[in-house]
N, C-alpha and C positions, 0 to 999 in steps of 0.2 A: 229183288224184285220190288216194283213198285204196283201198288193197288190203289183205284180209281173209284170214288164214290162221287154220286152225285145227287144233291139234295134240291128236291121243288119247293117253290114257297108254301105250298100247302100241307106236306109232308112232314111227319113228325120227326123220321129219322132217313139217314142217307139210304141209297139203293147202292150196290157195289156194281160196277159196270163191269170190271174185269181185271187181271192182274196181267202186267207187265213186265220182260226183263228189261227195257230200257225207259229209261226217264222220257226220251224225246218221243216214244210213240205213245205214251200215257198223256202226255201235253197236248199232242196232235189229236187224240181221241177226244181231249177235255174239250180244245177250241173248238172242234168240228161239231160236238153237242151243243156249245155255248151259241155257236152261229145259228144254231135251229133253233134254240130258244134261250133268249139273253136273260129269263127268269130264274133260271137256276144257278145253282153256286154248284162249285166241285171242291175237292180235296184229293192230294195225292199224297198218298204215302210210302214211307220205305220200311222194308223189312228184311232182315237178316236170315229170316227162319225158327230166330229162337222164342222159346215160350216163359213167361214169369211162373211163379209157384203155384197160381191158380190155373195154370194150362191155358192162358190168354196170349194171344200173338202178340210179341214186342212191336211195335210201329212208332216212326216220327215221321211228324208232317214234313212234307217236303216243300208244298204250293198249294195255295188256295186261291180261288177265283170266282 
């Protein structure tokens, strides 16, 4: 599963846009949002559904833009 986050220049933390089963779908949505507003940055993270000992979802960054 891939999670897309978008952050604006004026925000303190990224906003979760959505969860996607395919990387291409997440990349397409990120590209679409970047075309609308070039000042945003995005991060796509991949997760396999595992959690650490604190109950936080384990993720790894796939792409930033």
